[in-house]
DSSP file (Angstrom, degrees, kcal/mol; ACC not computed):
  #  RESIDUE AA STRUCTURE BP1 BP2  ACC     N-H-->O    O-->H-N    N-H-->O    O-->H-N    TCO  KAPPA ALPHA  PHI   PSI    X-CA   Y-CA   Z-CA
    1    1 A M              0   0    0      0, 0.0     2,-0.4     0, 0.0     0, 0.0   0.000 360.0 360.0 360.0 143.0  -52.5  -56.0  -55.3
    2    2 A E        -     0   0    0      2,-0.0     2,-0.5     0, 0.0     0, 0.0  -0.817 360.0-139.4-105.1 138.6  -51.8  -55.4  -51.7
    3    3 A T        -     0   0    0     -2,-0.4     2,-0.5     2,-0.0     0, 0.0  -0.830  12.6-152.0-100.5 130.8  -50.7  -52.1  -50.3
    4    4 A K        -     0   0    0     -2,-0.5     2,-0.5     2,-0.0    -2,-0.0  -0.854   4.0-156.2-103.0 136.7  -48.1  -52.0  -47.6
    5    5 A V        -     0   0    0     -2,-0.5     2,-0.4     2,-0.0    -2,-0.0  -0.950   6.8-161.3-113.8 125.8  -48.0  -49.3  -45.1
    6    6 A Y        -     0   0    0     -2,-0.5     2,-0.6     2,-0.0    -2,-0.0  -0.877  15.5-132.7-107.6 138.5  -44.8  -48.4  -43.3
    7    7 A E        -     0   0    0     -2,-0.4     2,-0.5     2,-0.0    -2,-0.0  -0.790  20.9-156.5 -89.9 124.9  -44.6  -46.5  -40.1
    8    8 A V        -     0   0    0     -2,-0.6     2,-0.5     0, 0.0    -2,-0.0  -0.878   8.3-139.9-104.5 128.7  -41.9  -43.8  -40.3
    9    9 A Q        -     0   0    0     -2,-0.5     3,-0.0     1,-0.0    -2,-0.0  -0.743  15.2-131.9 -90.5 132.9  -40.4  -42.5  -37.1
   10   10 A Q        -     0   0    0     -2,-0.5     2,-0.1     1,-0.1    -1,-0.0  -0.631  25.5-113.8 -80.1 136.2  -39.9  -38.8  -36.8
   11   11 A P        -     0   0    0      0, 0.0     2,-0.3     0, 0.0    -1,-0.1  -0.450  31.1-123.4 -68.4 143.1  -36.4  -37.8  -35.6
   12   12 A T        -     0   0    0     -2,-0.1    -3,-0.0     1,-0.1     0, 0.0  -0.647   5.6-143.8 -89.4 147.5  -36.5  -36.1  -32.2
   13   13 A A  S    S+     0   0    0     -2,-0.3     2,-0.6     1,-0.1    -1,-0.1   0.769  82.8  69.7 -80.3 -27.8  -35.0  -32.6  -31.8
   14   14 A V        -     0   0    0      2,-0.0     2,-0.4     0, 0.0    -2,-0.1  -0.826  68.9-157.9 -98.8 121.5  -33.6  -33.1  -28.3
   15   15 A A        -     0   0    0     -2,-0.6     2,-0.4     1,-0.0    -2,-0.0  -0.808  20.2-125.1 -95.1 137.1  -30.7  -35.5  -28.0
   16   16 A S        -     0   0    0     -2,-0.4    -1,-0.0     1,-0.0    -2,-0.0  -0.660  16.1-145.4 -86.3 136.3  -30.3  -37.0  -24.6
   17   17 A I        -     0   0    0     -2,-0.4     5,-0.1     1,-0.0    -1,-0.0  -0.849  26.8-111.8 -98.7 130.9  -26.9  -36.5  -22.9
   18   18 A P    >>  -     0   0    0      0, 0.0     4,-1.4     0, 0.0     3,-0.5  -0.281  22.4-120.7 -61.0 149.0  -25.8  -39.4  -20.8
   19   19 A E  H 3> S+     0   0    0      1,-0.2     4,-2.1     2,-0.2     5,-0.2   0.837 110.8  58.6 -60.5 -37.3  -25.7  -38.7  -17.0
   20   20 A R  H 3> S+     0   0    0      1,-0.2     4,-2.0     2,-0.2    -1,-0.2   0.875 104.1  51.7 -63.9 -36.7  -22.0  -39.5  -16.7
   21   21 A S  H <> S+     0   0    0     -3,-0.5     4,-1.9     2,-0.2    -1,-0.2   0.893 109.1  50.1 -67.3 -40.5  -21.2  -36.8  -19.3
   22   22 A R  H  X S+     0   0    0     -4,-1.4     4,-2.1     1,-0.2    -2,-0.2   0.892 110.1  50.9 -64.2 -40.4  -23.2  -34.2  -17.4
   23   23 A A  H  X S+     0   0    0     -4,-2.1     4,-2.1     1,-0.2    -2,-0.2   0.892 110.1  48.8 -65.8 -40.0  -21.3  -35.1  -14.1
   24   24 A S  H  X S+     0   0    0     -4,-2.0     4,-2.3     2,-0.2    -1,-0.2   0.866 110.1  51.7 -70.2 -34.1  -17.9  -34.8  -15.8
   25   25 A Q  H  X S+     0   0    0     -4,-1.9     4,-2.4     2,-0.2    -2,-0.2   0.909 110.8  48.1 -65.9 -41.3  -18.9  -31.4  -17.2
   26   26 A A  H  X S+     0   0    0     -4,-2.1     4,-2.3     2,-0.2    -2,-0.2   0.887 111.6  50.1 -65.8 -38.6  -19.9  -30.2  -13.8
   27   27 A A  H  X S+     0   0    0     -4,-2.1     4,-2.4     2,-0.2    -2,-0.2   0.908 110.8  49.3 -65.8 -41.7  -16.7  -31.5  -12.3
   28   28 A R  H  X S+     0   0    0     -4,-2.3     4,-2.6     2,-0.2    -2,-0.2   0.916 111.2  49.4 -62.7 -43.5  -14.6  -29.7  -15.0
   29   29 A R  H  X S+     0   0    0     -4,-2.4     4,-2.3     1,-0.2    -2,-0.2   0.906 111.7  49.3 -61.9 -41.9  -16.5  -26.5  -14.3
   30   30 A G  H  X S+     0   0    0     -4,-2.3     4,-2.3     2,-0.2    -2,-0.2   0.902 111.0  49.1 -64.4 -41.7  -15.9  -26.8  -10.6
   31   31 A L  H  X S+     0   0    0     -4,-2.4     4,-2.7     2,-0.2    -2,-0.2   0.920 111.7  48.6 -64.2 -44.4  -12.2  -27.5  -11.1
   32   32 A L  H  X S+     0   0    0     -4,-2.6     4,-2.3     2,-0.2    -2,-0.2   0.897 111.4  50.2 -63.0 -40.0  -11.9  -24.5  -13.4
   33   33 A L  H  X S+     0   0    0     -4,-2.3     4,-2.0     2,-0.2    -1,-0.2   0.904 111.5  48.5 -64.0 -41.6  -13.7  -22.3  -10.9
   34   34 A C  H  X S+     0   0    0     -4,-2.3     4,-2.3     2,-0.2    -2,-0.2   0.920 111.7  48.9 -64.4 -45.0  -11.4  -23.5   -8.1
   35   35 A L  H  X S+     0   0    0     -4,-2.7     4,-2.3     1,-0.2    -2,-0.2   0.877 110.1  51.8 -63.3 -38.2   -8.3  -22.9  -10.2
   36   36 A F  H  X S+     0   0    0     -4,-2.3     4,-2.4     2,-0.2    -1,-0.2   0.895 109.1  50.7 -64.2 -40.6   -9.5  -19.4  -11.1
   37   37 A G  H  X S+     0   0    0     -4,-2.0     4,-2.2     2,-0.2    -2,-0.2   0.908 110.6  48.6 -63.3 -42.9  -10.1  -18.7   -7.4
   38   38 A V  H  X S+     0   0    0     -4,-2.3     4,-2.4     2,-0.2    -2,-0.2   0.903 110.5  52.0 -63.3 -41.3   -6.6  -19.8   -6.5
   39   39 A F  H  X S+     0   0    0     -4,-2.3     4,-2.3     2,-0.2    -2,-0.2   0.924 109.7  48.5 -61.3 -45.5   -5.2  -17.6   -9.3
   40   40 A L  H  X S+     0   0    0     -4,-2.4     4,-2.5     1,-0.2    -1,-0.2   0.900 111.1  50.9 -61.9 -41.0   -7.0  -14.6   -8.0
   41   41 A F  H  X S+     0   0    0     -4,-2.2     4,-2.8     2,-0.2    -2,-0.2   0.918 110.3  49.3 -62.3 -44.0   -5.8  -15.3   -4.5
   42   42 A L  H  X S+     0   0    0     -4,-2.4     4,-2.7     2,-0.2    -2,-0.2   0.892 111.5  48.5 -64.2 -40.6   -2.2  -15.6   -5.7
   43   43 A V  H  X S+     0   0    0     -4,-2.3     4,-2.0     2,-0.2    -1,-0.2   0.930 113.2  48.2 -64.1 -44.7   -2.4  -12.3   -7.7
   44   44 A F  H  X S+     0   0    0     -4,-2.5     4,-1.4     1,-0.2    -2,-0.2   0.925 114.3  46.3 -59.7 -46.2   -3.9  -10.6   -4.6
   45   45 A F  H  X S+     0   0    0     -4,-2.8     4,-1.9     1,-0.2    -2,-0.2   0.904 110.5  53.1 -64.2 -43.1   -1.1  -12.0   -2.4
   46   46 A F  H  < S+     0   0    0     -4,-2.7    -1,-0.2     1,-0.2    -2,-0.2   0.885 115.0  39.9 -61.3 -41.3    1.6  -11.0   -4.8
   47   47 A Y  H  < S+     0   0    0     -4,-2.0    -1,-0.2    -5,-0.2    -2,-0.2   0.691 123.9  36.9 -83.6 -18.8    0.5   -7.4   -5.0
   48   48 A N  H  < S+     0   0    0     -4,-1.4    25,-2.4    -5,-0.2    26,-1.0   0.530 112.4  48.6-114.0  -7.8   -0.3   -6.9   -1.3
   49   49 A F  E  <  +A   72   0A   0     -4,-1.9     2,-0.3    23,-0.2    23,-0.2  -0.953  53.4 175.8-134.9 153.1    2.3   -8.9    0.6
   50   50 A Q  E     -A   71   0A   0     21,-2.1    21,-3.3    -2,-0.3     2,-0.4  -0.988  24.4-130.7-152.9 145.9    6.1   -9.2    0.5
   51   51 A T  E     -A   70   0A   0     -2,-0.3     2,-0.4    19,-0.2    19,-0.2  -0.828  24.2-171.0 -98.5 142.2    8.7  -11.0    2.5
   52   52 A V  E     -A   69   0A   0     17,-2.3    17,-2.7    -2,-0.4     2,-0.5  -0.978  18.1-134.2-131.0 142.7   11.7   -9.1    3.7
   53   53 A V  E     -A   68   0A   0     -2,-0.4     2,-0.3    15,-0.2    15,-0.2  -0.872  23.4-127.9 -99.8 126.6   14.9  -10.4    5.4
   54   54 A V        -     0   0    0     13,-3.1    12,-2.9    -2,-0.5     2,-0.5  -0.534  24.4-168.0 -72.5 133.1   16.1   -8.5    8.5
   55   55 A E        +     0   0    0     -2,-0.3     3,-0.2    10,-0.2    44,-0.2  -0.989  49.3  10.2-125.0 123.7   19.7   -7.4    8.3
   56   56 A G  S    S-     0   0    0     -2,-0.5     3,-0.2     1,-0.1    10,-0.1  -0.464  82.3 -86.0 105.7-177.9   21.5   -6.1   11.4
   57   57 A H  S >  S+     0   0    0     -2,-0.2     3,-1.4    85,-0.1    85,-0.2   0.199  84.4 109.0-117.2  14.0   20.7   -5.9   15.1
   58   58 A S  T 3  S+     0   0    0      1,-0.3    81,-2.9    -3,-0.2    80,-0.3   0.704  84.4  45.2 -69.3 -18.4   18.8   -2.7   15.4
   59   59 A M  T >> S+     0   0    0     79,-0.2     4,-2.4    78,-0.2     3,-0.7   0.226  91.5 164.1-109.1  14.0   15.5   -4.5   16.1
   60   60 A M  T <4  +     0   0    0     -3,-1.4     4,-0.1     1,-0.3    -3,-0.0  -0.470  56.9  21.5 -66.2 144.6   16.9   -7.0   18.7
   61   61 A P  T 34 S+     0   0    0      0, 0.0    -1,-0.3     0, 0.0     3,-0.1  -0.990 127.8  48.0 -89.8  -2.4   15.4   -8.7   20.7
   62   62 A T  T <4 S+     0   0    0     -3,-0.7     2,-0.4     1,-0.2    -2,-0.2   0.953 123.9  22.5 -64.0 -50.3   12.1   -8.5   18.7
   63   63 A L  S  < S-     0   0    0     -4,-2.4     2,-0.2    -6,-0.1    -4,-0.2  -0.953  77.6-148.1-121.4 138.3   13.7   -9.3   15.3
   64   64 A K    >   -     0   0    0     -2,-0.4     3,-1.8     1,-0.1   -10,-0.2  -0.663  33.6 -82.7-104.4 159.0   16.9  -11.2   14.7
   65   65 A D  T 3  S+     0   0    0      1,-0.3   -10,-0.2    -2,-0.2     3,-0.1  -0.344 115.2  13.0 -58.5 135.8   19.5  -10.9   12.0
   66   66 A H  T 3  S+     0   0    0    -12,-2.9     2,-0.3     1,-0.3    -1,-0.3   0.542  91.4 143.9  71.2  12.0   18.6  -12.9    8.8
   67   67 A Q    <   -     0   0    0     -3,-1.8   -13,-3.1   -13,-0.2     2,-0.4  -0.608  47.7-130.3 -79.6 140.0   15.0  -13.4   10.1
   68   68 A R  E     -A   53   0A   0     -2,-0.3     2,-0.3   -15,-0.2   -15,-0.2  -0.751  26.2-172.4 -90.6 136.6   12.2  -13.4    7.4
   69   69 A I  E     -A   52   0A   0    -17,-2.7   -17,-2.3    -2,-0.4     2,-0.5  -0.947  21.2-128.8-127.9 150.6    9.2  -11.2    8.0
   70   70 A L  E     -AB  51 163A   0     93,-2.5    92,-2.7    -2,-0.3    93,-1.3  -0.877  24.7-162.9-101.1 126.5    5.9  -10.9    6.2
   71   71 A V  E     -AB  50 161A   0    -21,-3.3   -21,-2.1    -2,-0.5     2,-0.7  -0.917  12.8-144.7-114.0 131.1    4.9   -7.3    5.3
   72   72 A C  E     -AB  49 160A   0     88,-3.0    88,-1.7    -2,-0.4   -23,-0.2  -0.860  13.2-175.4 -94.4 114.1    1.5   -6.2    4.2
   73   73 A K        +     0   0    0    -25,-2.4     2,-1.4    -2,-0.7   -24,-0.2   0.637  65.1  87.1 -82.0 -15.1    1.8   -3.5    1.6
   74   74 A A    >>  +     0   0    0    -26,-1.0     3,-1.9     1,-0.2     4,-1.2  -0.656  51.7 176.4 -89.0  86.1   -1.9   -2.9    1.5
   75   75 A L  H 3> S+     0   0    0     -2,-1.4     4,-2.4     1,-0.3    -1,-0.2   0.761  78.1  66.3 -63.7 -22.6   -2.3   -0.3    4.3
   76   76 A W  H 34 S+     0   0    0      1,-0.2    -1,-0.3     2,-0.2    -2,-0.1   0.748 103.7  48.1 -65.6 -21.7   -6.1   -0.1    3.4
   77   77 A L  H <4 S+     0   0    0     -3,-1.9    -2,-0.2     2,-0.1    -1,-0.2   0.849 126.4  22.0 -86.4 -37.9   -6.2   -3.7    4.6
   78   78 A V  H  < S-     0   0    0     -4,-1.2    -2,-0.2     1,-0.2    -3,-0.2   0.448 111.0-109.7-112.3  -3.7   -4.4   -3.4    8.0
   79   79 A G     <  -     0   0    0     -4,-2.4    -1,-0.2    -5,-0.2    -2,-0.1  -0.029  45.3 -54.5  93.0 161.1   -4.8    0.3    8.7
   80   80 A P  S    S-     0   0    0      0, 0.0     2,-0.1     0, 0.0    79,-0.0  -0.249  72.2 -79.6 -69.4 161.0   -2.3    3.1    8.7
   81   81 A P        -     0   0    0      0, 0.0     2,-0.3     0, 0.0    -2,-0.0  -0.375  56.0-178.3 -61.7 135.5    0.9    2.9   10.8
   82   82 A K    >   -     0   0    0     -3,-0.1     3,-2.4    -2,-0.1    20,-0.3  -0.876  40.3 -64.3-131.8 166.4    0.3    3.7   14.5
   83   83 A K  T 3  S+     0   0    0     -2,-0.3    20,-0.2     1,-0.3     3,-0.1  -0.215 122.1  22.3 -53.8 131.0    2.5    3.9   17.6
   84   84 A G  T 3  S+     0   0    0     18,-2.9    -1,-0.3     1,-0.4    19,-0.1   0.149  91.3 125.5  97.2 -18.1    4.0    0.5   18.4
   85   85 A D    <   -     0   0    0     -3,-2.4    17,-3.2    16,-0.1     2,-0.5  -0.403  59.4-129.9 -70.5 149.2    3.7   -1.0   14.9
   86   86 A I  E     -C  101   0A   0     75,-0.4    75,-3.0    15,-0.2     2,-0.3  -0.904  34.1-175.7 -98.0 127.8    6.7   -2.4   13.1
   87   87 A V  E     -CD 100 160A   0     13,-3.0    13,-2.2    -2,-0.5     2,-0.5  -0.833  25.2-132.7-123.4 159.2    7.1   -1.0    9.6
   88   88 A V  E     -CD  99 159A   0     71,-2.5    70,-2.6    -2,-0.3    71,-1.2  -0.962  23.6-159.2-111.9 128.6    9.3   -1.5    6.6
   89   89 A I  E     -CD  98 157A   0      9,-3.1     9,-2.4    -2,-0.5    68,-0.2  -0.891  19.7-117.5-111.9 135.5   10.6    1.7    5.1
   90   90 A K  E     -C   97   0A   0     66,-3.4     7,-0.2    -2,-0.4     2,-0.0  -0.512  31.2-141.5 -70.4 134.3   12.0    2.0    1.5
   91   91 A G        -     0   0    0      5,-3.9     4,-0.1     2,-0.4     5,-0.1  -0.108  31.0 -90.7 -82.5-173.0   15.6    3.0    1.4
   92   92 A D  S    S+     0   0    0      2,-0.1    -1,-0.1     3,-0.1    -2,-0.1   0.783 111.3  51.8 -73.5 -27.8   17.2    5.3   -1.1
   93   93 A T  S >  S-     0   0    0      1,-0.1     3,-2.1     3,-0.0    -2,-0.4  -0.852 102.4 -92.6-110.3 147.7   18.1    2.5   -3.5
   94   94 A P  T 3  S+     0   0    0      0, 0.0     3,-0.1     0, 0.0    -2,-0.1  -0.303 113.0  20.7 -58.1 135.9   15.7   -0.2   -4.8
   95   95 A G  T 3  S+     0   0    0      1,-0.3     2,-0.6    -4,-0.1    -3,-0.1   0.392  94.8 119.3  86.0  -2.7   15.6   -3.3   -2.7
   96   96 A D    <   +     0   0    0     -3,-2.1    -5,-3.9    -5,-0.1     2,-0.3  -0.861  40.4 173.6 -98.5 123.6   17.1   -1.4    0.3
   97   97 A Y  E     -C   90   0A   0     -2,-0.6     2,-0.4    -7,-0.2    -7,-0.2  -0.924  25.6-149.8-131.7 153.3   14.8   -1.4    3.3
   98   98 A L  E     -C   89   0A   0     -9,-2.4    -9,-3.1    -2,-0.3     2,-0.6  -0.972  11.0-152.5-117.7 138.1   14.8   -0.3    7.0
   99   99 A V  E     +C   88   0A   0     -2,-0.4     2,-0.3   -11,-0.2   -11,-0.2  -0.956  32.5 150.7-112.5 118.9   12.8   -2.2    9.6
  100  100 A K  E     -C   87   0A   0    -13,-2.2   -13,-3.0    -2,-0.6     2,-0.4  -0.911  44.0-110.1-143.2 166.7   11.8    0.0   12.5
  101  101 A R  E     -CE  86 136A   0     35,-2.8    35,-2.6    -2,-0.3     2,-0.4  -0.845  36.1-115.0-101.3 137.3    9.1    0.5   15.2
  102  102 A V  E     + E   0 135A   0    -17,-3.2   -18,-2.9    -2,-0.4    33,-0.2  -0.584  34.7 174.6 -72.5 122.3    6.7    3.5   15.0
  103  103 A Y  E     -     0   0A   0     31,-3.4     2,-0.3    -2,-0.4    32,-0.2   0.800  66.3  -0.4 -96.0 -37.8    7.4    5.8   18.0
  104  104 A A  E     - E   0 134A   0     30,-1.7    30,-3.1   -22,-0.1    -1,-0.4  -0.993  61.8-148.2-152.1 152.0    5.1    8.7   17.0
  105  105 A T  E >   - E   0 133A   0     -2,-0.3     3,-2.4    28,-0.2    23,-0.4  -0.590  53.2 -46.8-113.4 178.4    2.7    9.6   14.2
  106  106 A A  T 3  S+     0   0    0     26,-0.7    -1,-0.2     1,-0.3    24,-0.2  -0.141 126.7  13.7 -50.9 130.7    1.8   13.0   12.8
  107  107 A G  T 3  S+     0   0    0     21,-3.2    -1,-0.3     1,-0.3     2,-0.2   0.284  97.8 120.2  88.2  -9.9    0.9   15.6   15.4
  108  108 A Q    <   -     0   0    0     -3,-2.4    20,-2.5    21,-0.1    -1,-0.3  -0.610  62.7-118.3 -89.4 149.5    2.4   13.6   18.3
  109  109 A E  E     -G  127   0B   0     -2,-0.2     2,-0.5    18,-0.2    18,-0.2  -0.550  17.8-140.6 -84.4 149.6    5.3   14.9   20.5
  110  110 A V  E     -G  126   0B   0     16,-2.7    16,-0.8    -2,-0.2     5,-0.1  -0.939  25.4-112.9-110.5 131.4    8.6   13.2   20.7
  111  111 A D    >>  -     0   0    0     -2,-0.5     3,-1.4     1,-0.1     4,-0.5  -0.199  28.3-111.1 -58.9 152.8   10.4   13.0   24.1
  112  112 A Y  G >4 S+     0   0    0      1,-0.3     3,-1.1     2,-0.2    -1,-0.1   0.866 116.0  59.4 -53.8 -40.4   13.6   15.0   24.5
  113  113 A A  G 34 S+     0   0    0      1,-0.2    -1,-0.3     0, 0.0    -2,-0.1   0.746 112.9  37.8 -63.7 -23.4   15.7   11.8   24.7
  114  114 A Y  G <4 S+     0   0    0     -3,-1.4    -1,-0.2     2,-0.0    -2,-0.2   0.321  86.0 123.4-112.6   6.7   14.5   10.7   21.3
  115  115 A Q  S << S-     0   0    0     -3,-1.1    -4,-0.0    -4,-0.5     6,-0.0  -0.250  76.9 -78.9 -66.4 157.3   14.4   14.0   19.4
  116  116 A P    >   -     0   0    0      0, 0.0     3,-1.8     0, 0.0    32,-0.2  -0.240  39.4-120.6 -56.4 145.2   16.4   14.3   16.2
  117  117 A D  T 3  S+     0   0    0     30,-3.0    31,-0.1     1,-0.3    30,-0.1   0.813 112.1  47.3 -57.8 -33.4   20.1   14.9   16.8
  118  118 A N  T 3  S+     0   0    0     29,-0.3     2,-0.3    30,-0.1    -1,-0.3   0.270  84.8 120.5 -95.4  12.2   20.1   18.2   14.9
  119  119 A Y    <   -     0   0    0     -3,-1.8     2,-0.7     1,-0.1     7,-0.0  -0.588  65.6-125.4 -82.1 138.0   16.9   19.6   16.6
  120  120 A D    >   -     0   0    0     -2,-0.3     3,-1.9     1,-0.2     4,-0.1  -0.727  13.9-156.0 -83.4 112.3   17.2   22.9   18.5
  121  121 A F  G >  S+     0   0    0     -2,-0.7     3,-1.6     1,-0.3    -1,-0.2   0.714  87.3  72.5 -63.4 -21.2   15.9   22.2   22.0
  122  122 A S  G 3  S+     0   0    0      1,-0.3    -1,-0.3    -3,-0.0     3,-0.1   0.676  85.2  68.1 -69.2 -14.2   15.1   25.9   22.5
  123  123 A L  G <  S-     0   0    0     -3,-1.9    -1,-0.3     1,-0.3     2,-0.2   0.500 107.9-124.4 -80.5  -3.5   12.1   25.4   20.1
  124  124 A G    <   -     0   0    0     -3,-1.6    -1,-0.3    -4,-0.1     2,-0.1  -0.564  61.0  -3.0  94.0-160.5   10.4   23.3   22.6
  125  125 A K  S    S-     0   0    0     -2,-0.2     2,-0.4    -3,-0.1   -14,-0.1  -0.360  75.2-114.5 -68.5 146.0    9.1   19.7   22.2
  126  126 A Y  E     -G  110   0B   0    -16,-0.8   -16,-2.7    -2,-0.1     2,-0.4  -0.688  29.7-161.4 -82.3 130.1    9.5   18.2   18.7
  127  127 A V  E     -G  109   0B   0     -2,-0.4   -18,-0.2   -18,-0.2   -21,-0.1  -0.949  22.9-116.9-114.8 132.4    6.2   17.4   17.0
  128  128 A V        -     0   0    0    -20,-2.5   -21,-3.2    -2,-0.4     3,-0.1  -0.497  36.6-121.6 -68.0 126.6    6.0   15.0   14.1
  129  129 A P    >   -     0   0    0      0, 0.0     3,-1.2     0, 0.0   -21,-0.1  -0.218  35.8 -82.3 -68.0 160.2    4.9   16.8   10.9
  130  130 A E  T 3  S+     0   0    0      1,-0.2     3,-0.1   -24,-0.2   -23,-0.0  -0.301 115.7  24.2 -58.9 142.5    1.7   15.9    9.0
  131  131 A G  T 3  S+     0   0    0      1,-0.3    23,-2.7    -3,-0.1    24,-0.3   0.632 109.1  95.0  76.8  14.7    2.2   13.0    6.6
  132  132 A H  E <   - F   0 153A   0     -3,-1.2   -26,-0.7    21,-0.3     2,-0.3  -0.883  55.6-153.1-132.6 162.5    5.2   11.6    8.5
  133  133 A I  E     -EF 105 152A   0     19,-2.2    19,-3.3    -2,-0.3     2,-0.5  -0.941  16.5-133.7-129.7 157.4    6.0    9.0   11.2
  134  134 A Y  E     -E  104   0A   0    -30,-3.1   -31,-3.4    -2,-0.3   -30,-1.7  -0.960  28.5-168.0-113.7 122.8    8.8    8.9   13.7
  135  135 A V  E     -E  102   0A   0     -2,-0.5    11,-2.3    15,-0.3     2,-0.3  -0.851  11.9-178.3-119.6 147.5   10.6    5.6   13.9
  136  136 A L  E     -E  101   0A   0    -35,-2.6   -35,-2.8    -2,-0.3     2,-0.2  -0.962  27.5-118.4-134.9 152.6   13.1    4.0   16.4
  137  137 A G        -     0   0    0     -2,-0.3   -78,-0.2   -37,-0.2     3,-0.2  -0.604  23.0-125.2 -84.1 154.6   14.8    0.7   16.5
  138  138 A D  S    S+     0   0    0    -80,-0.3     2,-1.0     1,-0.2   -79,-0.2   0.804 108.1  58.5 -69.1 -28.9   14.2   -1.6   19.5
  139  139 A N  S >> S-     0   0    0    -81,-2.9     3,-1.6     1,-0.2     4,-1.0  -0.730  73.2-177.9-101.4  81.5   18.0   -1.8   20.1
  140  140 A L  T 34 S+     0   0    0     -2,-1.0     3,-0.2     1,-0.3    -1,-0.2   0.757  71.3  65.9 -57.7 -30.3   18.6    2.0   20.6
  141  141 A G  T 34 S+     0   0    0      1,-0.2    -1,-0.3    -3,-0.1   -83,-0.1   0.804 117.9  21.5 -63.6 -30.7   22.3    1.6   21.1
  142  142 A V  T <4 S+     0   0    0     -3,-1.6     2,-0.3   -85,-0.2    -1,-0.2   0.380  97.8 114.5-117.7   1.6   23.0    0.4   17.5
  143  143 A S     <  -     0   0    0     -4,-1.0     2,-0.7    -3,-0.2    -6,-0.0  -0.582  50.3-154.8 -84.8 133.6   19.9    1.6   15.7
  144  144 A E        +     0   0    0     -2,-0.3     2,-0.2     3,-0.1   -86,-0.0  -0.936  46.1 132.3 -98.4 115.3   20.1    4.3   12.9
  145  145 A D  S >> S-     0   0    0     -2,-0.7     3,-2.2    -5,-0.1     4,-2.1  -0.557  70.3 -43.8-145.3-157.7   16.6    5.8   13.0
  146  146 A S  H 3> S+     0   0    0    -11,-2.3     4,-1.7     1,-0.3   -10,-0.1   0.695 123.6  68.6 -61.3 -19.0   14.6    9.0   13.1
  147  147 A R  H 34 S+     0   0    0    -12,-0.3   -30,-3.0   -31,-0.2   -29,-0.3   0.832 112.9  31.8 -64.4 -30.2   17.1   10.4   15.6
  148  148 A D  H <4 S+     0   0    0     -3,-2.2    -2,-0.2   -32,-0.2    -1,-0.1   0.860 136.4  21.2 -93.2 -43.5   19.6   10.4   12.8
  149  149 A F  H  < S-     0   0    0     -4,-2.1    -3,-0.2     1,-0.3    -2,-0.2   0.371 100.4-127.5-114.0   4.2   17.5   11.0    9.6
  150  150 A G     <  -     0   0    0     -4,-1.7   -15,-0.3    -5,-0.3    -1,-0.3  -0.225  55.2 -15.7  83.0-172.4   14.4   12.7   11.0
  151  151 A P        -     0   0    0      0, 0.0   -17,-0.2     0, 0.0   -19,-0.0  -0.275  66.4-125.5 -68.1 154.9   10.7   11.8   10.4
  152  152 A V  E     -F  133   0A   0    -19,-3.3   -19,-2.2     2,-0.0     2,-0.1  -0.876  18.8-122.2-105.4 127.4    9.8    9.5    7.6
  153  153 A P  E >   -F  132   0A   0      0, 0.0     3,-2.0     0, 0.0     4,-0.3  -0.410  20.6-125.4 -63.8 141.8    7.3   10.5    4.9
  154  154 A L  G >  S+     0   0    0    -23,-2.7     3,-1.4     1,-0.3   -22,-0.1   0.774 107.9  69.9 -59.4 -25.5    4.4    8.0    4.7
  155  155 A S  G 3  S+     0   0    0    -24,-0.3    -1,-0.3     1,-0.3   -23,-0.1   0.715  95.6  54.1 -66.6 -19.0    5.1    7.7    1.0
  156  156 A R  G <  S+     0   0    0     -3,-2.0   -66,-3.4   -67,-0.0     2,-0.6   0.483  81.8 106.5 -92.1  -3.2    8.3    5.8    1.9
  157  157 A V  E <   - D   0  89A   0     -3,-1.4   -68,-0.2    -4,-0.3     3,-0.1  -0.672  49.5-169.7 -79.8 118.1    6.5    3.2    4.1
  158  158 A L  E     -     0   0A   0    -70,-2.6     2,-0.3    -2,-0.6    -1,-0.2   0.910  56.9 -70.3 -71.2 -43.5    6.5   -0.1    2.2
  159  159 A G  E     - D   0  88A   0    -71,-1.2   -71,-2.5   -85,-0.1     2,-0.4  -0.982  51.5 -67.6 171.2-177.6    4.1   -1.6    4.7
  160  160 A K  E     -BD  72  87A   0    -88,-1.7   -88,-3.0    -2,-0.3     2,-0.4  -0.794  44.4-116.3-101.1 141.3    3.4   -3.0    8.2
  161  161 A V  E     +B   71   0A   0    -75,-3.0   -75,-0.4    -2,-0.4   -90,-0.2  -0.631  36.6 170.2 -75.0 125.7    5.0   -6.2    9.5
  162  162 A I  E     +     0   0A   0    -92,-2.7     2,-0.4    -2,-0.4   -91,-0.2   0.586  63.7  31.9-113.1 -15.6    2.2   -8.7   10.2
  163  163 A E  E      B   70   0A   0    -93,-1.3   -93,-2.5     1,-0.1    -1,-0.3  -0.963 360.0 360.0-147.3 126.3    4.2  -11.9   10.8
  164  164 A Y              0   0    0     -2,-0.4    -1,-0.1   -95,-0.2   -96,-0.1   0.324 360.0 360.0-143.9 360.0    7.6  -12.3   12.4
């Protein structure tokens, strides 16, 4: 009788993945990473920027009626309001805003011509209190500004105009 010997192949533990499959997995990972980055940018933009439409002529000739402006609400990103900046101030009702130029910041003096209407001149020069800014419109003849309502608390500043 003759004995037959069969060779048995052992199964391998590592299965090979075709190269095309690895490339498609890397492409998918890259696409997901890119989409996640875009999502983070949109969330950052949504919380830190806002567009506002100018209404009225108080900021003429710099800003025109019905002009859209981009406001940065993240003052940590663009710095606190300083003299010459255009800022957006929250009004008394939600969605109501004033767009004005910063004339003076806390501790700075305001010229006699621009002091609040109800200020007693016998007290000397008007100084902007701490935590406030003094704002004027560029078109002084038609602007309702700090001359009418006094200095504005920094807590009411929505942000600085960065694009107009």
